[in-house]
C-alpha positions as CSV (number, residue, x, y, z in Angstrom):
1,M,-80.3,27.2,-101.9
2,P,-77.4,27.7,-104.3
3,L,-73.9,27.8,-103.0
4,P,-72.0,31.1,-103.0
5,K,-69.8,31.4,-106.1
6,V,-66.1,31.3,-105.3
7,S,-63.6,32.5,-107.9
8,G,-60.6,34.6,-108.6
9,W,-58.4,35.7,-105.8
10,M,-60.9,34.4,-103.2
11,R,-60.6,30.8,-104.3
12,T,-57.4,30.1,-102.4
13,A,-58.4,32.1,-99.4
14,V,-61.7,30.4,-99.2
15,L,-59.9,27.1,-99.3
16,A,-57.7,27.8,-96.4
17,A,-60.4,29.6,-94.5
18,A,-62.7,26.6,-94.9
19,L,-60.4,24.7,-92.6
20,S,-60.9,27.0,-89.6
21,L,-62.5,25.8,-86.4
22,V,-64.2,29.1,-85.9
23,A,-66.1,29.2,-89.2
24,C,-67.0,25.6,-89.9
25,A,-70.2,23.8,-89.0
26,S,-68.2,20.7,-88.3
27,T,-64.7,20.3,-87.0
28,P,-62.0,20.2,-89.7
29,R,-60.1,17.0,-90.3
30,T,-56.3,17.1,-90.1
31,Y,-53.8,14.6,-91.5
32,S,-50.1,14.4,-92.1
33,N,-47.5,12.2,-93.9
34,I,-43.9,12.1,-93.0
35,D,-40.7,10.7,-94.6
36,R,-39.6,8.3,-91.9
37,T,-36.0,8.5,-93.1
38,A,-35.8,12.3,-92.7
39,D,-33.8,13.5,-89.7
40,F,-35.6,16.7,-88.6
41,A,-32.8,17.4,-86.0
42,R,-30.5,18.4,-88.8
43,Y,-32.8,21.1,-90.2
44,S,-32.6,24.5,-88.6
45,T,-33.7,27.0,-91.4
46,F,-36.7,27.3,-93.7
47,G,-37.9,29.4,-96.6
48,F,-40.6,29.4,-99.3
49,F,-40.6,28.3,-102.9
50,D,-40.0,31.3,-105.2
51,K,-43.3,30.7,-106.9
52,L,-46.0,29.3,-104.6
53,S,-48.9,27.3,-105.9
54,T,-51.2,29.8,-104.3
55,D,-49.7,32.8,-106.1
56,K,-51.1,34.4,-109.2
57,E,-49.2,34.4,-112.5
58,Q,-47.4,37.7,-112.0
59,Y,-47.6,38.5,-108.3
60,E,-47.9,37.1,-104.8
61,S,-51.5,36.6,-103.7
62,M,-53.0,37.8,-100.4
63,E,-53.6,34.2,-99.5
64,S,-50.0,33.3,-100.1
65,N,-49.0,36.2,-97.8
66,F,-51.3,35.2,-95.1
67,L,-50.1,31.6,-95.3
68,K,-46.5,32.6,-95.2
69,V,-47.0,34.7,-92.1
70,A,-48.9,31.9,-90.3
71,V,-46.4,29.2,-91.3
72,S,-43.4,31.4,-90.3
73,Q,-44.9,31.9,-86.9
74,E,-45.3,28.1,-86.4
75,M,-41.8,27.4,-87.7
76,D,-40.4,30.1,-85.4
77,R,-42.2,28.5,-82.4
78,R,-40.4,25.3,-83.2
79,G,-36.9,26.9,-83.3
80,F,-36.5,27.3,-87.1
81,R,-35.1,30.5,-88.6
82,Y,-36.0,32.0,-91.9
83,A,-33.1,32.0,-94.4
84,D,-32.4,32.8,-98.0
85,D,-30.6,29.5,-98.5
86,P,-32.7,27.3,-96.2
87,D,-32.6,23.6,-95.2
88,L,-36.4,23.3,-95.8
89,L,-38.6,24.9,-98.5
90,I,-42.4,25.2,-98.0
91,N,-45.2,25.3,-100.5
92,F,-49.0,25.4,-100.3
93,Y,-51.7,23.7,-102.3
94,V,-55.5,24.3,-102.1
95,N,-58.5,22.7,-103.6
96,T,-62.3,23.1,-103.3
97,E,-65.0,20.6,-104.2
98,E,-68.8,20.9,-104.3
99,K,-70.4,18.1,-102.1
100,I,-73.9,16.8,-101.7
101,R,-74.9,14.7,-98.7
102,S,-78.3,13.1,-98.3
103,R,-79.8,11.4,-95.3
104,A,-83.1,9.9,-94.4
105,G,-84.8,10.5,-91.1
106,P,-88.1,11.1,-89.4
107,T,-90.2,14.0,-90.7
108,L,-89.4,17.0,-88.5
109,G,-92.6,18.3,-87.2
110,A,-92.9,21.5,-85.3
111,Y,-92.8,19.7,-81.9
112,Y,-90.5,16.7,-82.6
113,G,-88.0,18.6,-84.8
114,Y,-85.8,19.2,-81.7
115,R,-84.4,15.7,-82.0
116,G,-82.7,16.5,-85.3
117,S,-80.9,13.5,-86.7
118,R,-79.4,12.3,-83.3
119,Y,-81.6,9.1,-83.2
120,D,-84.6,7.6,-84.9
121,A,-88.2,7.7,-83.7
122,W,-90.4,4.6,-83.4
123,G,-92.9,3.6,-86.1
124,G,-95.7,5.9,-87.0
125,Y,-93.5,8.9,-87.9
126,G,-93.1,9.8,-91.6
127,Y,-89.7,9.7,-93.1
128,E,-88.1,12.2,-95.4
129,T,-84.8,12.5,-97.3
130,R,-82.9,15.7,-96.6
131,V,-80.2,16.9,-99.1
132,E,-77.4,19.2,-98.0
133,Q,-75.2,20.9,-100.5
134,Y,-71.9,22.4,-99.3
135,T,-68.3,23.3,-100.4
136,E,-65.4,21.4,-99.0
137,G,-61.9,22.9,-99.0
138,T,-58.5,21.3,-98.6
139,L,-55.2,23.0,-97.7
140,N,-51.9,21.1,-98.0
141,V,-48.7,22.5,-96.5
142,D,-45.7,20.8,-98.1
143,V,-42.2,20.8,-96.5
144,V,-39.4,19.8,-98.8
145,D,-35.7,19.1,-98.2
146,A,-34.1,21.9,-100.2
147,R,-30.9,19.9,-100.9
148,T,-32.5,16.8,-102.2
149,G,-35.8,18.2,-103.5
150,K,-37.6,15.5,-101.5
151,L,-40.9,16.0,-99.7
152,V,-40.3,15.2,-96.0
153,W,-43.6,16.3,-94.5
154,E,-47.1,17.3,-95.6
155,G,-49.9,18.6,-93.4
156,I,-53.4,18.5,-94.7
157,I,-56.6,20.1,-93.3
158,V,-60.1,19.6,-94.7
159,G,-63.2,21.5,-93.8
160,R,-66.3,23.2,-95.0
161,V,-66.3,26.6,-96.8
162,T,-68.9,29.0,-95.5
163,E,-69.7,32.6,-96.3
164,K,-68.6,33.6,-92.8
165,V,-65.0,32.7,-93.6
166,L,-64.9,35.3,-96.5
167,R,-65.4,38.2,-94.1
168,N,-62.2,37.9,-92.1
169,L,-59.7,35.7,-93.8
170,E,-56.4,36.3,-92.0
171,P,-57.4,35.0,-88.5
172,V,-59.2,32.0,-90.1
173,I,-56.0,31.1,-92.1
174,D,-54.0,31.5,-88.9
175,E,-56.3,29.0,-87.1
176,A,-56.1,26.5,-89.9
177,V,-52.3,26.6,-90.0
178,R,-52.1,26.2,-86.2
179,E,-54.3,23.1,-86.5
180,V,-52.2,21.6,-89.2
181,F,-48.9,22.2,-87.4
182,K,-50.1,20.3,-84.3
183,L,-49.1,17.3,-86.5
184,F,-45.6,18.6,-87.4
185,P,-42.8,16.3,-86.2
186,V,-41.0,19.0,-84.3
187,P,-43.0,20.2,-81.3
188,R,-43.4,23.8,-80.2
189,R,-40.8,25.1,-77.7
190,A,-41.9,26.4,-74.3
191,A,-44.4,29.3,-74.7
192,N,-42.9,32.7,-75.2
193,P,-45.3,35.4,-74.2
194,A,-43.7,37.8,-76.7
195,T,-44.4,35.6,-79.7
196,D,-47.2,33.3,-78.6
197,A,-49.7,35.9,-77.5
């Protein structure tokens, strides 16, 4: 079955959305890298690059807007304030790749198919190769020291793109950003019912 075509304004959103726990067939993978020399205690404000990598040539994309809102919430929950002349500048990068995975296993008959690929059957069963085609998306959140222009933290989340994520992008992007920020070096403050609902 051919993969859905992803192009134009949806490319970035699909990317970020692919990373969501609610829409993926498998749990997304999250990673982070940190500049060990950076003192996060001296940062108190944040902002965004004037031209984000997720923007279109002449205007801010919907994906950029969704990402900015989600990241602003996570930064606020960690005690950072938005400012016009910030300590930290944030940017986003997205990418999609078509993937193919093949695996050999026992032929799935009507009765024995319930086993799926969890374990092999004994001899006597036929074997077949199953090929799966899917789209994998990656979202990077880059946090840069505004004074030095040096990257001090990056969060990365990788997951599958499905058609389901296209239907309701904003909450899916929110979920992806929440997962990435679990690896941020500054933890959330105590829950505030007004902002953490």
